[in-house]
C-alpha positions in Angstrom: 135.5 -47.9 40.7 134.5 -44.4 41.8 134.5 -43.3 45.4 132.5 -40.3 46.6 134.6 -39.8 49.8 138.1 -40.2 48.5 139.4 -36.8 49.5 139.2 -37.3 53.2 136.0 -35.3 53.7 134.4 -36.8 56.8 131.4 -35.8 58.8 133.4 -33.2 60.6 134.5 -31.7 57.3 131.0 -31.3 56.0 129.8 -29.9 59.3 132.7 -27.4 59.5 132.0 -26.3 55.9 128.3 -25.8 56.7 129.0 -23.8 59.9 131.7 -21.7 58.1 129.3 -20.9 55.2 126.5 -19.9 57.7 129.0 -17.7 59.6 130.1 -16.1 56.3 126.6 -15.2 55.3 125.7 -14.0 58.8 128.7 -11.7 58.9 127.9 -10.4 55.4 124.3 -9.7 56.3 125.4 -8.1 59.6 127.9 -5.9 57.8 125.3 -4.7 55.2 122.7 -3.9 58.0 125.4 -2.0 60.0 126.4 0.0 57.0 122.9 0.9 56.2 122.2 2.0 59.8 125.4 4.1 59.9 124.6 5.8 56.6 121.0 6.5 57.8 122.2 8.0 61.1 124.9 10.1 59.4 122.2 11.6 57.1 120.0 12.4 60.1 122.8 14.0 62.0 124.2 16.0 59.1 125.5 19.4 60.2 122.9 22.2 60.1 123.4 24.9 57.5 125.4 27.8 58.7 123.3 30.5 60.4 122.6 33.7 58.5 125.2 36.3 58.9 124.8 37.9 62.3 126.5 41.2 62.8 129.2 40.9 65.5 128.4 42.3 68.9 129.5 45.8 69.4 131.9 46.5 72.3 130.7 48.4 75.3 131.0 52.2 75.1 133.6 52.2 78.0 135.6 49.6 76.1 135.6 51.8 72.9 136.6 54.8 75.0 139.5 52.8 76.6 140.6 51.6 73.1 140.7 55.2 71.8 142.8 56.2 74.8 145.2 53.3 74.1 145.5 54.3 70.5 146.3 57.9 71.5 143.2 59.4 69.8 142.1 61.1 73.1 144.0 62.5 76.1 143.6 61.0 79.6 141.7 64.1 80.7 139.2 63.8 77.9 139.0 60.0 78.7 138.1 60.7 82.3 135.5 63.3 81.3 133.8 61.1 78.8 133.9 58.1 81.2 132.2 60.2 83.8 129.5 61.1 81.3 129.0 57.5 80.3 128.7 56.4 84.0 126.2 59.2 84.7 128.4 61.3 86.9 128.4 65.1 86.3 131.4 66.1 84.2 134.2 67.7 86.3 135.6 71.0 85.3 139.0 70.6 83.9 
């Protein structure tokens, strides 16, 4: 004699199997949708191409003059004279 329910599968077993299968498919579909959205957003927010080469800003004339003094290219007297000229003051006799 053959029994269809001889492995202890009761109504609870069938119900739990059905719920777990629905949960599995729901999680699988949710994962695929989340992955597609993430990839779509990543492509929209891709980094912009680097800007064209922009020449670096030149330092201020007073800064260049101070650097030349620091390197020893000019003497302090010459530095003061040139600084006066840059600032619009009349050069002092030295």
